[in-house]
The first five atom37 places (N, CA, C, CB, O) and aatype in JSON, in Angstrom:
{
  "aatype": [12, 16, 9, 1, 19, 7, 6, 16, 10, 9, 5, 10, 9, 6, 0, 0, 10, 6, 16, 15, 12, 5, 16, 10, 14, 7, 19, 0, 10, 11, 3, 8, 6, 0, 9, 18, 0, 0, 13, 5, 0, 7, 3, 6, 6, 0, 19, 11, 0, 0, 9, 6, 19, 15, 15, 6, 15, 17, 6, 16, 2, 10, 16, 18, 12, 15],
  "atom_mask": [
    [1, 1, 1, 1, 1],
    [1, 1, 1, 1, 1],
    [1, 1, 1, 1, 1],
    [1, 1, 1, 1, 1],
    [1, 1, 1, 1, 1],
    [1, 1, 1, 0, 1],
    [1, 1, 1, 1, 1],
    [1, 1, 1, 1, 1],
    [1, 1, 1, 1, 1],
    [1, 1, 1, 1, 1],
    [1, 1, 1, 1, 1],
    [1, 1, 1, 1, 1],
    [1, 1, 1, 1, 1],
    [1, 1, 1, 1, 1],
    [1, 1, 1, 1, 1],
    [1, 1, 1, 1, 1],
    [1, 1, 1, 1, 1],
    [1, 1, 1, 1, 1],
    [1, 1, 1, 1, 1],
    [1, 1, 1, 1, 1],
    [1, 1, 1, 1, 1],
    [1, 1, 1, 1, 1],
    [1, 1, 1, 1, 1],
    [1, 1, 1, 1, 1],
    [1, 1, 1, 1, 1],
    [1, 1, 1, 0, 1],
    [1, 1, 1, 1, 1],
    [1, 1, 1, 1, 1],
    [1, 1, 1, 1, 1],
    [1, 1, 1, 1, 1],
    [1, 1, 1, 1, 1],
    [1, 1, 1, 1, 1],
    [1, 1, 1, 1, 1],
    [1, 1, 1, 1, 1],
    [1, 1, 1, 1, 1],
    [1, 1, 1, 1, 1],
    [1, 1, 1, 1, 1],
    [1, 1, 1, 1, 1],
    [1, 1, 1, 1, 1],
    [1, 1, 1, 1, 1],
    [1, 1, 1, 1, 1],
    [1, 1, 1, 0, 1],
    [1, 1, 1, 1, 1],
    [1, 1, 1, 1, 1],
    [1, 1, 1, 1, 1],
    [1, 1, 1, 1, 1],
    [1, 1, 1, 1, 1],
    [1, 1, 1, 1, 1],
    [1, 1, 1, 1, 1],
    [1, 1, 1, 1, 1],
    [1, 1, 1, 1, 1],
    [1, 1, 1, 1, 1],
    [1, 1, 1, 1, 1],
    [1, 1, 1, 1, 1],
    [1, 1, 1, 1, 1],
    [1, 1, 1, 1, 1],
    [1, 1, 1, 1, 1],
    [1, 1, 1, 1, 1],
    [1, 1, 1, 1, 1],
    [1, 1, 1, 1, 1],
    [1, 1, 1, 1, 1],
    [1, 1, 1, 1, 1],
    [1, 1, 1, 1, 1],
    [1, 1, 1, 1, 1],
    [1, 1, 1, 1, 1],
    [1, 1, 1, 1, 1]
  ],
  "atom_positions": [
    [[0.57, 20.52, 4.71], [-0.15, 19.4, 5.3], [-1.13, 18.79, 4.31], [-0.88, 19.85, 6.57], [-1.2, 17.57, 4.17]],
    [[-1.89, 19.63, 3.61], [-2.89, 19.13, 2.67], [-2.25, 18.32, 1.55], [-3.69, 20.29, 2.08], [-2.78, 17.29, 1.14]],
    [[-1.11, 18.79, 1.07], [-0.43, 18.08, -0.01], [0.02, 16.7, 0.46], [0.78, 18.9, -0.51], [-0.12, 15.73, -0.27]],
    [[0.55, 16.61, 1.67], [0.99, 15.32, 2.2], [-0.17, 14.35, 2.34], [1.67, 15.5, 3.55], [-0.05, 13.17, 2.01]],
    [[-1.3, 14.85, 2.82], [-2.48, 14.0, 2.98], [-2.93, 13.51, 1.61], [-3.63, 14.77, 3.7], [-3.26, 12.33, 1.44]],
    [[-2.94, 14.4, 0.63], [-3.33, 14.01, -0.72], [-2.39, 12.99, -1.32], [0.0, 0.0, 0.0], [-2.82, 12.02, -1.95]],
    [[-1.09, 13.19, -1.11], [-0.1, 12.24, -1.62], [-0.26, 10.88, -0.96], [1.32, 12.77, -1.4], [-0.16, 9.85, -1.62]],
    [[-0.5, 10.88, 0.34], [-0.69, 9.63, 1.07], [-1.94, 8.92, 0.58], [-0.79, 9.9, 2.58], [-1.94, 7.7, 0.4]],
    [[-3.01, 9.68, 0.35], [-4.25, 9.09, -0.16], [-4.01, 8.44, -1.52], [-5.36, 10.16, -0.27], [-4.46, 7.32, -1.76]],
    [[-3.31, 9.13, -2.39], [-3.01, 8.57, -3.71], [-2.18, 7.29, -3.58], [-2.27, 9.6, -4.59], [-2.44, 6.32, -4.29]],
    [[-1.2, 7.28, -2.69], [-0.38, 6.08, -2.48], [-1.24, 4.91, -2.01], [0.74, 6.36, -1.47], [-1.05, 3.78, -2.46]],
    [[-2.16, 5.17, -1.1], [-3.04, 4.11, -0.61], [-3.95, 3.6, -1.71], [-3.88, 4.62, 0.57], [-4.16, 2.39, -1.85]],
    [[-4.49, 4.51, -2.5], [-5.37, 4.11, -3.59], [-4.59, 3.3, -4.62], [-6.02, 5.33, -4.25], [-5.08, 2.29, -5.12]],
    [[-3.37, 3.75, -4.94], [-2.56, 3.01, -5.91], [-2.25, 1.6, -5.43], [-1.25, 3.77, -6.19], [-2.32, 0.65, -6.2]],
    [[-1.92, 1.46, -4.15], [-1.61, 0.14, -3.6], [-2.85, -0.76, -3.64], [-1.09, 0.27, -2.15], [-2.77, -1.93, -4.01]],
    [[-3.99, -0.2, -3.25], [-5.23, -0.97, -3.26], [-5.62, -1.34, -4.69], [-6.37, -0.18, -2.58], [-6.08, -2.45, -4.95]],
    [[-5.44, -0.41, -5.6], [-5.79, -0.67, -7.0], [-4.92, -1.79, -7.58], [-5.64, 0.6, -7.83], [-5.42, -2.66, -8.28]],
    [[-3.65, -1.75, -7.29], [-2.74, -2.78, -7.81], [-3.16, -4.17, -7.33], [-1.3, -2.49, -7.37], [-3.21, -5.12, -8.12]],
    [[-3.47, -4.29, -6.05], [-3.89, -5.57, -5.49], [-5.23, -6.01, -6.04], [-3.95, -5.49, -3.97], [-5.39, -7.16, -6.44]],
    [[-6.19, -5.1, -6.04], [-7.54, -5.47, -6.46], [-7.63, -5.75, -7.96], [-8.51, -4.37, -6.08], [-8.46, -6.56, -8.38]],
    [[-6.81, -5.1, -8.76], [-6.84, -5.34, -10.2], [-6.42, -6.77, -10.54], [-5.92, -4.35, -10.92], [-6.73, -7.27, -11.62]],
    [[-5.72, -7.41, -9.63], [-5.29, -8.78, -9.86], [-6.39, -9.78, -9.55], [-4.06, -9.09, -9.03], [-6.37, -10.9, -10.05]],
    [[-7.36, -9.39, -8.74], [-8.41, -10.32, -8.34], [-9.72, -10.1, -9.09], [-8.65, -10.21, -6.84], [-10.27, -11.04, -9.67]],
    [[-10.23, -8.89, -9.07], [-11.5, -8.57, -9.75], [-11.35, -7.23, -10.48], [-12.69, -8.51, -8.72], [-11.81, -6.2, -9.98]],
    [[-10.72, -7.24, -11.64], [-10.38, -5.99, -12.3], [-11.56, -5.08, -12.64], [-9.64, -6.29, -13.53], [-11.44, -3.86, -12.52]],
    [[-12.68, -5.63, -13.06], [-13.83, -4.79, -13.42], [-14.39, -4.05, -12.22], [0.0, 0.0, 0.0], [-14.7, -2.86, -12.3]],
    [[-14.51, -4.75, -11.12], [-15.03, -4.15, -9.88], [-14.04, -3.11, -9.36], [-15.29, -5.24, -8.81], [-14.43, -2.02, -8.95]],
    [[-12.77, -3.46, -9.39], [-11.73, -2.55, -8.88], [-11.73, -1.24, -9.66], [-10.35, -3.21, -8.97], [-11.68, -0.16, -9.07]],
    [[-11.78, -1.34, -10.97], [-11.74, -0.14, -11.8], [-12.96, 0.74, -11.56], [-11.65, -0.52, -13.27], [-12.83, 1.95, -11.4]],
    [[-14.14, 0.13, -11.53], [-15.37, 0.89, -11.3], [-15.33, 1.6, -9.95], [-16.59, -0.03, -11.37], [-15.67, 2.78, -9.86]],
    [[-14.93, 0.89, -8.91], [-14.87, 1.47, -7.56], [-13.88, 2.62, -7.49], [-14.49, 0.4, -6.54], [-14.18, 3.68, -6.95]],
    [[-12.69, 2.42, -8.04], [-11.66, 3.45, -7.94], [-11.97, 4.66, -8.82], [-10.32, 2.87, -8.33], [-11.62, 5.78, -8.46]],
    [[-12.62, 4.44, -9.94], [-13.03, 5.58, -10.76], [-14.06, 6.43, -10.02], [-13.62, 5.09, -12.1], [-14.01, 7.66, -10.09]],
    [[-14.98, 5.79, -9.31], [-16.0, 6.53, -8.55], [-15.36, 7.33, -7.42], [-17.05, 5.56, -7.98], [-15.72, 8.48, -7.19]],
    [[-14.42, 6.73, -6.72], [-13.72, 7.42, -5.64], [-12.93, 8.6, -6.19], [-12.78, 6.45, -4.87], [-12.98, 9.7, -5.64]],
    [[-12.2, 8.37, -7.27], [-11.38, 9.42, -7.86], [-12.23, 10.58, -8.37], [-10.54, 8.85, -8.99], [-11.88, 11.74, -8.17]],
    [[-13.33, 10.27, -9.04], [-14.21, 11.31, -9.58], [-14.76, 12.18, -8.45], [-15.37, 10.68, -10.39], [-14.82, 13.41, -8.58]],
    [[-15.17, 11.56, -7.38], [-15.7, 12.31, -6.23], [-14.61, 13.17, -5.6], [-16.29, 11.36, -5.19], [-14.86, 14.31, -5.22]],
    [[-13.41, 12.62, -5.5], [-12.27, 13.35, -4.94], [-11.94, 14.56, -5.82], [-11.03, 12.43, -4.81], [-11.72, 15.66, -5.32]],
    [[-11.89, 14.35, -7.13], [-11.59, 15.43, -8.07], [-12.65, 16.53, -8.02], [-11.48, 14.88, -9.5], [-12.35, 17.71, -8.19]],
    [[-13.9, 16.13, -7.78], [-14.99, 17.09, -7.7], [-15.01, 17.85, -6.38], [-16.32, 16.39, -7.9], [-15.73, 18.83, -6.22]],
    [[-14.21, 17.39, -5.43], [-14.17, 18.03, -4.12], [-15.41, 17.76, -3.29], [0.0, 0.0, 0.0], [-15.75, 18.53, -2.39]],
    [[-16.09, 16.67, -3.59], [-17.34, 16.32, -2.91], [-17.06, 15.3, -1.8], [-18.38, 15.76, -3.91], [-16.99, 14.1, -2.05]],
    [[-16.9, 15.81, -0.6], [-16.53, 14.96, 0.54], [-17.55, 13.86, 0.79], [-16.37, 15.81, 1.79], [-17.19, 12.72, 1.07]],
    [[-18.82, 14.2, 0.69], [-19.86, 13.19, 0.94], [-19.84, 12.1, -0.14], [-21.25, 13.85, 0.99], [-20.04, 10.92, 0.16]],
    [[-19.59, 12.49, -1.38], [-19.52, 11.52, -2.47], [-18.29, 10.62, -2.3], [-19.49, 12.22, -3.83], [-18.34, 9.44, -2.63]],
    [[-17.18, 11.18, -1.81], [-15.99, 10.37, -1.55], [-16.31, 9.32, -0.5], [-14.79, 11.26, -1.09], [-16.01, 8.14, -0.67]],
    [[-16.92, 9.75, 0.58], [-17.29, 8.81, 1.65], [-18.23, 7.73, 1.14], [-17.95, 9.56, 2.82], [-18.06, 6.55, 1.45]],
    [[-19.22, 8.14, 0.35], [-20.19, 7.18, -0.17], [-19.51, 6.18, -1.12], [-21.33, 7.91, -0.9], [-19.79, 4.98, -1.05]],
    [[-18.63, 6.67, -1.99], [-17.95, 5.78, -2.94], [-17.03, 4.8, -2.21], [-17.13, 6.61, -3.95], [-16.94, 3.63, -2.59]],
    [[-16.37, 5.27, -1.17], [-15.5, 4.38, -0.39], [-16.34, 3.33, 0.33], [-14.66, 5.2, 0.63], [-15.96, 2.17, 0.41]],
    [[-17.48, 3.74, 0.86], [-18.36, 2.79, 1.55], [-18.87, 1.72, 0.59], [-19.54, 3.53, 2.2], [-18.89, 0.54, 0.93]],
    [[-19.3, 2.13, -0.6], [-19.78, 1.17, -1.61], [-18.65, 0.21, -1.97], [-20.29, 1.91, -2.87], [-18.86, -1.0, -2.05]],
    [[-17.45, 0.76, -2.18], [-16.3, -0.08, -2.53], [-15.98, -1.06, -1.42], [-15.08, 0.78, -2.84], [-15.72, -2.23, -1.67]],
    [[-15.99, -0.57, -0.2], [-15.68, -1.42, 0.96], [-16.67, -2.57, 1.08], [-15.68, -0.59, 2.25], [-16.29, -3.71, 1.31]],
    [[-17.95, -2.25, 0.92], [-18.98, -3.29, 1.01], [-18.82, -4.3, -0.13], [-20.38, -2.66, 0.98], [-18.98, -5.5, 0.06]],
    [[-18.51, -3.79, -1.31], [-18.32, -4.65, -2.47], [-17.17, -5.63, -2.24], [-18.05, -3.82, -3.72], [-17.3, -6.82, -2.5]],
    [[-16.06, -5.11, -1.74], [-14.89, -5.98, -1.54], [-15.1, -6.94, -0.38], [-13.66, -5.14, -1.29], [-14.62, -8.07, -0.41]],
    [[-15.81, -6.49, 0.64], [-16.11, -7.39, 1.75], [-16.92, -8.57, 1.24], [-16.88, -6.65, 2.89], [-16.66, -9.72, 1.6]],
    [[-17.91, -8.29, 0.4], [-18.75, -9.34, -0.17], [-17.94, -10.23, -1.11], [-19.93, -8.74, -0.92], [-17.99, -11.46, -1.0]],
    [[-17.2, -9.63, -2.03], [-16.43, -10.41, -3.0], [-15.36, -11.26, -2.35], [-15.78, -9.49, -4.01], [-15.19, -12.42, -2.72]],
    [[-14.65, -10.71, -1.39], [-13.59, -11.46, -0.74], [-14.15, -12.59, 0.13], [-12.72, -10.53, 0.1], [-13.51, -13.63, 0.29]],
    [[-15.34, -12.38, 0.68], [-15.98, -13.42, 1.47], [-16.32, -14.62, 0.58], [-17.26, -12.87, 2.15], [-16.11, -15.77, 0.97]],
    [[-16.84, -14.34, -0.6], [-17.22, -15.43, -1.51], [-16.03, -16.06, -2.21], [-18.19, -14.91, -2.55], [-16.14, -17.19, -2.7]],
    [[-14.9, -15.37, -2.25], [-13.71, -15.91, -2.9], [-12.97, -16.86, -1.96], [-12.78, -14.79, -3.35], [-12.2, -17.71, -2.41]],
    [[-13.19, -16.72, -0.67], [-12.44, -17.53, 0.32], [-12.88, -18.97, 0.33], [-12.6, -16.95, 1.71], [-12.35, -19.77, 1.1]]
  ]
}
């Protein structure tokens, strides 16, 4: 079960990274590196925090791009 969840998470991150790299590559890379580093460290709270920062960043950026 854990392996499947991890594989699914990686697939979601890869899909999001591909899309975001086309619009704001610097922001996308910084956000995904932070999420990945926290995930690799096994720090659940840091993963949540990095995802929240990324989500807020993209909400702001996409709002201004529209």
